[in-house]
C-alpha positions in Angstrom: 0.0 0.0 0.0 1.5 3.3 -1.0 1.6 6.3 1.3 1.5 6.4 5.0 0.3 3.3 6.9 -2.4 4.1 9.5 -2.0 2.1 12.7 -3.4 2.2 16.2 -1.1 3.5 18.8 -0.7 1.2 21.8 -2.0 2.7 25.0 -2.7 6.1 23.5 -5.9 7.9 22.7 -5.3 8.4 19.0 -6.3 5.2 17.3 -5.2 6.3 13.8 -1.8 7.9 14.2 0.1 8.4 11.0 3.3 6.4 10.6 6.1 8.1 8.7 9.9 7.9 8.7 11.4 11.1 10.2 14.7 12.5 9.0 16.4 11.6 12.3 15.2 8.0 12.2 16.2 7.8 8.5 19.7 8.9 9.3 20.0 6.4 12.2 18.9 3.6 9.9 21.0 4.8 6.9 24.2 5.0 9.0 23.6 1.6 10.6 22.9 -0.1 7.2 26.1 1.4 5.8 28.2 0.4 8.7 26.8 -3.1 8.9 26.1 -4.0 5.3 28.2 -1.6 3.3 25.0 -0.5 1.4 24.7 3.2 0.7 21.1 4.5 1.0 20.9 8.2 -0.1 18.1 10.6 0.3 16.6 9.5 -3.0 16.0 6.0 -1.6 14.4 7.2 1.6 10.9 6.5 0.3 11.9 3.0 -0.7 13.4 2.3 2.7 10.3 3.6 4.4 8.0 1.4 2.3 10.0 -1.8 2.9 10.5 -1.3 6.6 6.8 -0.4 7.1 6.2 -4.2 6.6 8.2 -4.9 9.7 6.3 -2.3 11.7 3.1 -4.0 10.8 4.4 -7.4 11.6 5.7 -6.3 15.0 2.7 -4.2 15.8 4.7 -1.0 16.3 3.1 2.3 15.8 6.1 4.4 14.8 9.5 4.2 13.1 11.0 5.8 16.3 9.9 2.8 18.3 11.0 0.4 15.6 14.5 2.0 15.7 14.6 1.8 19.5 13.7 -1.9 19.3 16.1 -2.7 16.4 19.1 -1.1 18.2 18.3 -2.8 21.5 20.1 -6.1 22.4 16.8 -7.9 21.9 16.4 -6.3 18.4 19.9 -7.1 17.4 19.2 -10.7 18.2 15.7 -11.0 16.8 15.0 -8.3 14.3 18.3 -7.6 12.5 18.0 -10.5 10.1 14.5 -9.4 9.1 15.6 -5.8 8.6 18.4 -6.9 6.3 16.0 -9.1 4.3 13.8 -6.1 3.7 16.6 -3.6 2.6 18.6 -5.9 0.3 17.7 -6.2 -3.4 17.6 -9.7 -4.8 17.3 -9.8 -8.6 18.7 -12.8 -10.4 18.0 -15.2 -13.3 19.3 -18.5 -14.7 22.1 -17.8 -17.2 22.0 -14.1 -16.6 24.6 -12.4 -18.7 25.1 -15.5 -20.8 28.5 -14.4 -22.3 30.0 -15.0 -18.8 29.0 -18.7 -18.9 30.2 -19.0 -22.5 33.6 -17.7 -21.4 33.6 -19.9 -18.4 32.9 -23.1 -20.4 35.1 -22.3 -23.4 38.1 -20.6 -21.8 38.3 -20.3 -18.0 37.5 -23.9 -17.2 39.8 -25.5 -19.8 42.6 -23.3 -18.6 42.1 -24.0 -14.9 41.7 -27.8 -15.6 45.3 -27.9 -16.9 46.6 -27.6 -13.3 43.6 -28.5 -11.1 41.3 -31.4 -10.9 39.1 -30.1 -8.1 37.7 -26.6 -8.6 36.4 -24.3 -5.9 33.8 -21.7 -7.0 32.2 -18.9 -5.0 28.9 -17.3 -5.9 28.9 -14.1 -3.7 25.5 -12.6 -3.4 23.8 -15.8 -4.7 20.2 -14.6 -4.0 17.6 -17.3 -4.6 20.1 -19.7 -6.2 19.7 -19.2 -9.9 23.4 -18.2 -10.3 25.0 -21.1 -8.3 22.8 -23.7 -10.0 23.6 -22.2 -13.4 27.3 -22.5 -12.4 26.7 -26.1 -11.3 25.1 -27.0 -14.7 28.0 -25.5 -16.6 30.6 -27.2 -14.4 28.7 -30.4 -14.4 28.8 -30.5 -18.2 32.5 -29.7 -18.1 33.4 -32.2 -15.4 31.3 -34.9 -17.0 33.6 -35.2 -19.9 36.8 -35.3 -17.9 37.6 -38.3 -15.6 38.5 -37.3 -12.1 37.5 -33.6 -12.4 35.2 -32.4 -9.7 33.9 -29.1 -8.3 32.3 -27.5 -5.3 30.3 -24.2 -5.3 30.0 -22.1 -2.2 27.0 -19.8 -2.5 26.6 -17.0 0.0 24.2 -14.1 0.7 23.5 -11.8 3.6 19.8 -12.5 3.4 18.6 -15.7 5.2 15.2 -15.4 3.4 16.7 -15.9 -0.1 19.0 -18.6 1.1 16.0 -20.6 2.3 14.5 -20.5 -1.2 17.9 -21.3 -2.7 18.3 -24.4 -0.7 14.9 -25.6 -1.7 15.9 -25.3 -5.4 12.3 -25.1 -6.6 11.4 -22.8 -9.5 8.4 -22.0 -11.6 8.2 -22.4 -15.4 8.9 -18.7 -16.0 12.1 -18.8 -13.9 13.6 -21.7 -15.7 12.8 -20.4 -19.2 16.5 -19.2 -19.9 17.9 -22.7 -19.3 18.7 -24.5 -22.6 16.3 -27.4 -23.2 19.0 -30.1 -23.0 20.1 -28.9 -19.5 16.5 -28.6 -18.3 15.9 -32.3 -19.2 19.1 -33.3 -17.6 19.2 -31.3 -14.4 15.6 -30.5 -13.5 12.7 -32.6 -12.2 9.1 -31.5 -12.8 6.6 -31.6 -10.0 4.0 -34.4 -10.1 1.4 -31.8 -9.2 0.1 -31.0 -12.6 -1.8 -27.9 -11.3 1.6 -26.2 -10.6 4.4 -26.1 -13.2 7.2 -26.3 -10.8 10.7 -27.7 -11.2 13.4 -28.8 -8.8 17.2 -29.0 -9.4 18.2 -32.7 -9.2 19.9 -33.9 -6.0 23.1 -34.9 -7.8 23.6 -31.2 -8.8 22.4 -29.8 -5.5 25.1 -31.9 -3.8 27.7 -29.7 -5.5 26.4 -26.5 -3.9 26.9 -25.3 -0.3 24.8 -22.4 0.9 26.0 -20.1 3.7 24.9 -16.8 5.2 27.7 -14.3 4.9 28.0 -10.5 5.3 30.6 -9.3 2.9 31.5 -6.5 5.3 33.0 -9.1 7.7 36.7 -8.7 7.9 37.5 -12.4 7.4 35.3 -14.6 5.2 36.6 -17.6 7.0 37.3 -19.7 4.0 39.8 -22.6 4.4 40.7 -22.7 0.7 41.3 -20.3 -2.1 38.7 -19.9 -4.8 39.5 -20.7 -8.5 36.4 -18.7 -9.7 34.5 -15.9 -8.0 31.2 -14.7 -9.4 30.2 -11.4 -7.7 27.9 -9.7 -10.1 25.7 -6.7 -9.5 26.6 -6.6 -5.8 29.3 -3.9 -5.5 27.0 -1.3 -7.3 25.3 -0.8 -3.9 28.6 0.2 -2.2 30.6 3.4 -2.3 34.1 3.4 -4.0 36.0 3.0 -0.8 33.9 0.0 0.2 34.2 -1.5 -3.3 38.0 -1.2 -3.2 38.3 -2.8 0.2 36.0 -5.7 -0.7 37.7 -6.4 -4.0 41.1 -6.4 -2.3 39.9 -9.1 0.0 38.4 -11.1 -2.9 41.9 -11.0 -4.5 43.4 -12.5 -1.3 41.0 -15.5 -1.6 41.4 -15.9 -5.4 43.9 -18.6 -6.4 46.8 -17.7 -8.7 45.4 -17.4 -12.3 41.9 -17.6 -10.8 39.0 -15.7 -12.4 36.7 -12.9 -11.1 33.4 -12.3 -12.9 31.7 -8.9 -12.2 28.3 -7.4 -13.3 27.9 -5.6 -16.6 27.5 -2.2 -14.9 30.4 -2.6 -12.6 34.0 -1.4 -13.2 37.4 -1.7 -11.5 38.6 1.5 -13.1 41.0 3.4 -10.9 41.5 0.6 -8.4 44.9 -0.8 -7.6 44.2 -4.6 -7.8 46.2 -7.6 -8.9 43.8 -8.3 -11.7 44.0 -8.3 -15.5 41.0 -7.9 -17.7 40.6 -10.8 -20.1 37.1 -10.0 -21.4 34.4 -7.4 -20.6 33.7 -7.6 -16.8 35.9 -10.7 -16.5 39.3 -10.6 -14.7 42.1 -12.9 -14.0 44.4 -12.9 -11.0 47.8 -11.6 -12.0 51.2 -12.8 -10.8 
């Protein structure tokens, strides 16, 4: 519902008090989201933030954003509400085989090159959303590994939002969502629901076994990985960060990227002006130098 949400104030005589996000509360939330998630929310996104968080006020039965902020920043709120708030403010847009040129390059150049020296490949889908990207990667790597004896792979898929990770683990998609998947891969890697009233499909267990999902805040100083990654997909994620945050994050990516490993970025993202040990090998595709 657009506009202000009218709710009854608890314990007050005004049963229809208008709920709106004040500038002071907006600044409290904006600064906290930046510090915790690295996401920059400027004045132009204030209405968007208000609309999304209004859902949480309604769910909690709170009559004002001021009381919501007080609760969020309390020890109880940090424990019980923080995850819900993050789920509301993060944007999750993804598709199977999104930016298909990336997967063409992966199959035709990156994987054959990496396989010359490695049999077990580690792949990271950073900002995996509801799973379309890591399962696309799994299909591409499955096709590659299937023709090479002894070649195997593992995909680590992470996101800050627990809500989208729950959907990703289920690996269930409707007919519209799977439309970009080539027919041969659909037949090989997807199972159709027996319920004919719903055209739903699930990724087969053999492919799901190659993907591990984990909640991860990219602003954490140490990602906690035990191994380096041969391939990192981090697409359309850093566009929500300012330049300083982007540079800091990408430097940490490089520390976890194996020698000659590949980094795939979104089509609207650039590393221009950043001092990174990466060489561009194709549009928005980079290789670890040195």
